[in-house]
MOPAC internal coordinates of N, CA, C and O (Angstrom, degrees):
PM7 1SCF
backbone

  N    0.0000 0     0.00 0     0.00 0    0    0    0
  C    1.4416 1     0.00 0     0.00 0    1    0    0
  C    1.5233 1   109.22 1     0.00 0    2    1    0
  O    1.2310 1   121.10 1   -43.59 1    3    2    1
  N    1.3085 1   115.50 1   136.41 1    3    2    1
  C    1.4499 1   121.05 1   178.79 1    5    3    2
  C    1.5248 1   110.14 1   -81.78 1    6    5    3
  O    1.2310 1   121.17 1   -44.70 1    7    6    5
  N    1.2981 1   115.37 1   135.30 1    7    6    5
  C    1.4578 1   120.53 1   179.34 1    9    7    6
  C    1.5212 1   112.16 1   -94.24 1   10    9    7
  O    1.2310 1   119.88 1  -174.29 1   11   10    9
  N    1.3330 1   117.84 1     5.71 1   11   10    9
  C    1.4565 1   120.09 1  -174.16 1   13   11   10
  C    1.5218 1   112.73 1   -59.75 1   14   13   11
  O    1.2310 1   119.82 1   143.09 1   15   14   13
  N    1.3236 1   117.95 1   -36.91 1   15   14   13
  C    1.4658 1   120.45 1   178.87 1   17   15   14
  C    1.5236 1   110.92 1   -68.20 1   18   17   15
  O    1.2310 1   120.03 1   145.68 1   19   18   17
  N    1.3201 1   117.55 1   -34.32 1   19   18   17
  C    1.4570 1   120.68 1   176.52 1   21   19   18
  C    1.5310 1   110.71 1   -69.34 1   22   21   19
  O    1.2310 1   120.47 1   144.01 1   23   22   21
  N    1.3319 1   116.70 1   -35.99 1   23   22   21
  C    1.4674 1   120.53 1   176.03 1   25   23   22
  C    1.5211 1   109.24 1   -64.63 1   26   25   23
  O    1.2310 1   120.08 1   136.90 1   27   26   25
  N    1.3307 1   117.45 1   -43.10 1   27   26   25
  C    1.4616 1   121.22 1   177.82 1   29   27   26
  C    1.5304 1   110.82 1   -61.69 1   30   29   27
  O    1.2310 1   120.20 1   134.85 1   31   30   29
  N    1.3228 1   117.22 1   -45.15 1   31   30   29
  C    1.4617 1   121.17 1   178.92 1   33   31   30
  C    1.5214 1   110.62 1   -62.54 1   34   33   31
  O    1.2310 1   120.70 1   136.57 1   35   34   33
  N    1.3225 1   116.26 1   -43.43 1   35   34   33
  C    1.4572 1   122.15 1   178.67 1   37   35   34
  C    1.5270 1   110.53 1   -58.00 1   38   37   35
  O    1.2310 1   120.53 1   131.05 1   39   38   37
  N    1.3216 1   116.59 1   -48.95 1   39   38   37
  C    1.4694 1   120.89 1  -179.11 1   41   39   38
  C    1.5300 1   111.75 1   -63.30 1   42   41   39
  O    1.2310 1   120.31 1   136.37 1   43   42   41
  N    1.3109 1   117.01 1   -43.63 1   43   42   41
  C    1.4635 1   121.05 1   179.70 1   45   43   42
  C    1.5366 1   111.09 1   -64.42 1   46   45   43
  O    1.2310 1   120.47 1   136.39 1   47   46   45
  N    1.3176 1   116.71 1   -43.61 1   47   46   45
  C    1.4682 1   120.48 1   179.37 1   49   47   46
  C    1.5209 1   111.35 1   -62.76 1   50   49   47
  O    1.2310 1   120.09 1   140.39 1   51   50   49
  N    1.3334 1   117.42 1   -39.61 1   51   50   49
  C    1.4655 1   120.19 1   177.37 1   53   51   50
  C    1.5174 1   110.84 1   -59.82 1   54   53   51
  O    1.2310 1   120.51 1   139.45 1   55   54   53
  N    1.3364 1   116.64 1   -40.55 1   55   54   53
  C    1.4656 1   120.55 1   179.26 1   57   55   54
  C    1.5276 1   110.91 1   -64.59 1   58   57   55
  O    1.2310 1   120.47 1   135.79 1   59   58   57
  N    1.3145 1   116.70 1   -44.21 1   59   58   57
  C    1.4661 1   120.55 1  -179.87 1   61   59   58
  C    1.5249 1   110.46 1   -65.66 1   62   61   59
  O    1.2310 1   120.27 1   135.38 1   63   62   61
  N    1.3306 1   117.08 1   -44.62 1   63   62   61
  C    1.4640 1   120.56 1  -178.13 1   65   63   62
  C    1.5282 1   112.49 1   -65.93 1   66   65   63
  O    1.2310 1   119.99 1   158.16 1   67   66   65
  N    1.3318 1   117.63 1   -21.84 1   67   66   65
  C    1.4597 1   120.76 1   176.37 1   69   67   66
  C    1.5210 1   110.88 1   -67.60 1   70   69   67
  O    1.2310 1   120.69 1   155.72 1   71   70   69
  N    1.3445 1   116.29 1   -24.28 1   71   70   69
  C    1.4657 1   121.38 1  -178.33 1   73   71   70
  C    1.5245 1   111.46 1   -95.39 1   74   73   71
  O    1.2310 1   120.19 1   135.79 1   75   74   73
  N    1.3276 1   117.25 1   -44.21 1   75   74   73
  C    1.4639 1   120.97 1   178.06 1   77   75   74
  C    1.5267 1   109.97 1  -158.20 1   78   77   75
  O    1.2310 1   121.11 1   -22.88 1   79   78   77
  N    1.3342 1   115.49 1   157.12 1   79   78   77
  C    1.4600 1   120.82 1   179.83 1   81   79   78
  C    1.5212 1   109.68 1   -99.84 1   82   81   79
  O    1.2310 1   121.02 1   -46.38 1   83   82   81
  N    1.2974 1   115.66 1   133.62 1   83   82   81
  C    1.4598 1   122.30 1   179.26 1   85   83   82
  C    1.5200 1   107.14 1  -140.27 1   86   85   83
  O    1.2310 1   120.45 1   -43.80 1   87   86   85
  N    1.3139 1   116.74 1   136.20 1   87   86   85
  C    1.4641 1   120.42 1  -176.10 1   89   87   86
  C    1.5279 1   112.33 1   -61.72 1   90   89   87
  O    1.2310 1   120.09 1   148.40 1   91   90   89
  N    1.3285 1   117.43 1   -31.60 1   91   90   89
  C    1.4722 1   119.82 1   179.32 1   93   91   90
  C    1.5165 1   111.50 1   -69.47 1   94   93   91
  O    1.2310 1   120.51 1   139.98 1   95   94   93
  N    1.3213 1   116.63 1   -40.02 1   95   94   93
  C    1.4646 1   120.78 1   177.74 1   97   95   94
  C    1.5232 1   110.07 1   -69.72 1   98   97   95
  O    1.2310 1   120.38 1   140.59 1   99   98   97
  N    1.3207 1   116.89 1   -39.41 1   99   98   97
  C    1.4684 1   120.18 1   177.18 1  101   99   98
  C    1.5252 1   111.15 1   -60.73 1  102  101   99
  O    1.2310 1   120.14 1   139.25 1  103  102  101
  N    1.3220 1   117.33 1   -40.75 1  103  102  101
  C    1.4621 1   120.71 1   177.34 1  105  103  102
  C    1.5161 1   112.43 1   -65.98 1  106  105  103
  O    1.2310 1   120.86 1   142.81 1  107  106  105
  N    1.3256 1   115.96 1   -37.19 1  107  106  105
  C    1.4701 1   120.31 1   179.78 1  109  107  106
  C    1.5186 1   111.50 1   -68.90 1  110  109  107
  O    1.2310 1   120.51 1   135.38 1  111  110  109
  N    1.3388 1   116.63 1   -44.62 1  111  110  109
  C    1.4610 1   118.46 1   179.45 1  113  111  110
  C    1.5268 1   110.47 1   -66.59 1  114  113  111
  O    1.2310 1   120.33 1   145.65 1  115  114  113
  N    1.3183 1   116.97 1   -34.35 1  115  114  113
  C    1.4652 1   120.04 1   178.24 1  117  115  114
  C    1.5248 1   110.81 1   -62.29 1  118  117  115
  O    1.2310 1   120.32 1   136.90 1  119  118  117
  N    1.3192 1   116.99 1   -43.10 1  119  118  117
  C    1.4740 1   120.61 1   178.76 1  121  119  118
  C    1.5270 1   110.31 1   -61.92 1  122  121  119
  O    1.2310 1   120.56 1   135.12 1  123  122  121
  N    1.3343 1   116.54 1   -44.88 1  123  122  121
  C    1.4661 1   120.25 1   178.86 1  125  123  122
  C    1.5238 1   110.37 1   -62.35 1  126  125  123
  O    1.2310 1   120.26 1   136.52 1  127  126  125
  N    1.3218 1   117.11 1   -43.48 1  127  126  125
  C    1.4711 1   120.53 1   179.49 1  129  127  126
  C    1.5233 1   111.09 1   -62.54 1  130  129  127
  O    1.2310 1   120.03 1   139.38 1  131  130  129
  N    1.3087 1   117.54 1   -40.62 1  131  130  129
  C    1.4640 1   120.78 1   179.45 1  133  131  130
  C    1.5274 1   110.85 1   -61.25 1  134  133  131
  O    1.2310 1   120.69 1   135.44 1  135  134  133
  N    1.3112 1   116.28 1   -44.56 1  135  134  133
  C    1.4662 1   120.62 1  -179.75 1  137  135  134
  C    1.5257 1   110.64 1   -66.60 1  138  137  135
  O    1.2310 1   120.63 1   142.57 1  139  138  137
  N    1.3296 1   116.39 1   -37.43 1  139  138  137
  C    1.4626 1   120.67 1  -177.89 1  141  139  138
  C    1.5284 1   113.36 1   -81.05 1  142  141  139
  O    1.2310 1   120.21 1   175.79 1  143  142  141
  N    1.3309 1   117.20 1    -4.21 1  143  142  141
  C    1.4594 1   120.96 1   176.08 1  145  143  142
  C    1.5131 1   115.42 1    94.54 1  146  145  143
  O    1.2310 1   119.97 1  -172.32 1  147  146  145
  N    1.3334 1   117.66 1     7.68 1  147  146  145
  C    1.4589 1   121.69 1   177.46 1  149  147  146
  C    1.5319 1   108.52 1   -90.59 1  150  149  147
  O    1.2310 1   121.23 1  -109.87 1  151  150  149
  N    1.3094 1   115.25 1    70.13 1  151  150  149
  C    1.4635 1   121.69 1  -169.32 1  153  151  150
  C    1.5243 1   112.68 1   -64.22 1  154  153  151
  O    1.2310 1   119.51 1   131.60 1  155  154  153
  N    1.3148 1   118.54 1   -48.40 1  155  154  153
  C    1.4668 1   120.36 1  -177.74 1  157  155  154
  C    1.5228 1   111.09 1   -62.95 1  158  157  155
  O    1.2310 1   120.24 1   138.99 1  159  158  157
  N    1.3248 1   117.14 1   -41.01 1  159  158  157
  C    1.4605 1   120.90 1   177.80 1  161  159  158
  C    1.5252 1   110.48 1   -63.80 1  162  161  159
  O    1.2310 1   121.03 1   140.77 1  163  162  161
  N    1.3364 1   115.63 1   -39.23 1  163  162  161
  C    1.4654 1   120.15 1   178.97 1  165  163  162
  C    1.5241 1   110.91 1   -63.01 1  166  165  163
  O    1.2310 1   120.16 1   135.38 1  167  166  165
  N    1.3155 1   117.30 1   -44.62 1  167  166  165
  C    1.4689 1   121.04 1   179.14 1  169  167  166
  C    1.5255 1   110.00 1   -60.07 1  170  169  167
  O    1.2310 1   120.49 1   136.03 1  171  170  169
  N    1.3223 1   116.68 1   -43.97 1  171  170  169
  C    1.4672 1   120.82 1   179.19 1  173  171  170
  C    1.5198 1   110.99 1   -60.92 1  174  173  171
  O    1.2310 1   120.35 1   134.21 1  175  174  173
  N    1.3304 1   116.94 1   -45.79 1  175  174  173
  C    1.4643 1   120.19 1  -178.65 1  177  175  174
  C    1.5313 1   111.99 1   -70.51 1  178  177  175
  O    1.2310 1   119.70 1   144.46 1  179  178  177
  N    1.3251 1   118.18 1   -35.54 1  179  178  177
  C    1.4679 1   119.45 1   174.87 1  181  179  178
  C    1.5322 1   110.20 1   -61.80 1  182  181  179
  O    1.2310 1   120.39 1   137.00 1  183  182  181
  N    1.3408 1   116.87 1   -43.00 1  183  182  181
  C    1.4591 1   120.17 1   179.65 1  185  183  182
  C    1.5223 1   110.79 1   -63.68 1  186  185  183
  O    1.2310 1   120.37 1   137.72 1  187  186  185
  N    1.3287 1   116.91 1   -42.28 1  187  186  185
  C    1.4636 1   120.41 1   177.74 1  189  187  186
  C    1.5234 1   110.84 1   -63.31 1  190  189  187
  O    1.2310 1   120.30 1   140.04 1  191  190  189
  N    1.3228 1   117.03 1   -39.96 1  191  190  189
  C    1.4722 1   120.96 1   178.54 1  193  191  190
  C    1.5222 1   109.83 1   -60.35 1  194  193  191
  O    1.2310 1   120.18 1   136.45 1  195  194  193
  N    1.3112 1   117.26 1   -43.55 1  195  194  193
  C    1.4642 1   121.00 1   178.02 1  197  195  194
  C    1.5235 1   111.61 1   -65.43 1  198  197  195
  O    1.2310 1   120.59 1   139.75 1  199  198  197
  N    1.3251 1   116.48 1   -40.25 1  199  198  197
  C    1.4627 1   120.55 1  -179.30 1  201  199  198
  C    1.5285 1   111.88 1   -64.35 1  202  201  199
  O    1.2310 1   120.37 1   141.07 1  203  202  201
  N    1.3388 1   116.90 1   -38.93 1  203  202  201
  C    1.4631 1   121.81 1  -177.47 1  205  203  202
  C    1.5288 1   113.58 1   -85.68 1  206  205  203
  O    1.2310 1   120.53 1   165.18 1  207  206  205
  N    1.3138 1   116.58 1   -14.82 1  207  206  205
  C    1.4688 1   120.52 1  -176.57 1  209  207  206
  C    1.5309 1   109.78 1   -69.52 1  210  209  207
  O    1.2310 1   120.10 1   -53.33 1  211  210  209
  N    1.3403 1   117.41 1   126.67 1  211  210  209
  C    1.4666 1   119.55 1   178.79 1  213  211  210
  C    1.5303 1   111.06 1   -62.58 1  214  213  211
  O    1.2310 1   120.89 1   -32.82 1  215  214  213
  N    1.3020 1   115.90 1   147.18 1  215  214  213
  C    1.4681 1   121.25 1  -179.06 1  217  215  214
  C    1.5233 1   112.51 1   -58.04 1  218  217  215
  O    1.2310 1   119.96 1   146.42 1  219  218  217
  N    1.3179 1   117.68 1   -33.58 1  219  218  217
  C    1.4679 1   120.11 1  -178.66 1  221  219  218
  C    1.5336 1   112.70 1   -73.28 1  222  221  219
  O    1.2310 1   120.17 1   173.16 1  223  222  221
  N    1.3125 1   117.28 1    -6.84 1  223  222  221
  C    1.4630 1   121.84 1   178.00 1  225  223  222
  C    1.5349 1   110.26 1   -95.16 1  226  225  223
  O    1.2310 1   120.47 1  -125.93 1  227  226  225
  N    1.3101 1   116.71 1    54.07 1  227  226  225
  C    1.4690 1   121.25 1  -175.91 1  229  227  226
  C    1.5257 1   112.40 1   -61.11 1  230  229  227
  O    1.2310 1   120.03 1   143.50 1  231  230  229
  N    1.3105 1   117.56 1   -36.50 1  231  230  229
  C    1.4716 1   120.12 1   179.19 1  233  231  230
  C    1.5230 1   109.91 1   -65.41 1  234  233  231
  O    1.2310 1   120.15 1   138.28 1  235  234  233
  N    1.3244 1   117.32 1   -41.72 1  235  234  233
  C    1.4684 1   121.31 1   178.47 1  237  235  234
  C    1.5257 1   109.95 1   -64.79 1  238  237  235
  O    1.2310 1   120.07 1   138.17 1  239  238  237
  N    1.3250 1   117.47 1   -41.83 1  239  238  237
  C    1.4681 1   120.40 1   177.56 1  241  239  238
  C    1.5215 1   111.13 1   -61.75 1  242  241  239
  O    1.2310 1   120.66 1   136.64 1  243  242  241
  N    1.3079 1   116.34 1   -43.36 1  243  242  241
  C    1.4619 1   120.72 1   179.22 1  245  243  242
  C    1.5234 1   110.64 1   -63.32 1  246  245  243
  O    1.2310 1   120.29 1   137.94 1  247  246  245
  N    1.3134 1   117.06 1   -42.06 1  247  246  245
  C    1.4651 1   120.67 1   179.15 1  249  247  246
  C    1.5254 1   110.72 1   -64.46 1  250  249  247
  O    1.2310 1   120.27 1   139.76 1  251  250  249
  N    1.3237 1   117.09 1   -40.24 1  251  250  249
  C    1.4618 1   120.83 1   178.51 1  253  251  250
  C    1.5191 1   110.80 1   -64.59 1  254  253  251
  O    1.2310 1   120.35 1   135.71 1  255  254  253
  N    1.3125 1   116.93 1   -44.29 1  255  254  253
  C    1.4599 1   120.42 1   178.55 1  257  255  254
  C    1.5203 1   111.66 1   -63.99 1  258  257  255
  O    1.2310 1   120.24 1   139.66 1  259  258  257
  N    1.3144 1   117.14 1   -40.34 1  259  258  257
  C    1.4600 1   121.53 1  -179.97 1  261  259  258
  C    1.5296 1   110.17 1   -65.06 1  262  261  259
  O    1.2310 1   120.20 1   136.14 1  263  262  261
  N    1.3233 1   117.21 1   -43.86 1  263  262  261
  C    1.4574 1   121.08 1   179.68 1  265  263  262
  C    1.5050 1   110.43 1   -65.39 1  266  265  263
  O    1.2310 1   120.31 1   140.45 1  267  266  265
  N    1.3206 1   117.02 1   -39.55 1  267  266  265
  C    1.4571 1   122.76 1  -178.92 1  269  267  266
  C    1.5257 1   110.95 1   -63.03 1  270  269  267
  O    1.2310 1   119.97 1   146.11 1  271  270  269
  N    1.2950 1   117.65 1   -33.89 1  271  270  269
  C    1.4562 1   122.32 1  -176.56 1  273  271  270
  C    1.5206 1   113.73 1   -81.37 1  274  273  271
  O    1.2310 1   119.66 1   168.64 1  275  274  273
  N    1.3186 1   118.25 1   -11.36 1  275  274  273
  C    1.4832 1   120.88 1  -176.79 1  277  275  274
  C    1.4911 1   112.35 1   -70.12 1  278  277  275
  O    1.2310 1   120.10 1   180.00 1  279  278  277

């Protein structure tokens, strides 16, 4: 499997996060980091995504936790 799309996602997320933090972007960059082998960075970003995720977004929180555990 080619990781080029994950590299593209990683680069784009870094650009967005330089301007503002959003739990959805944090979750996306974490997934890309996990696939690319940046495990510690992925764990940090998954935790930040959970911290910033609004309580009413239970489905998003569940999806983040499920992805984090894979």
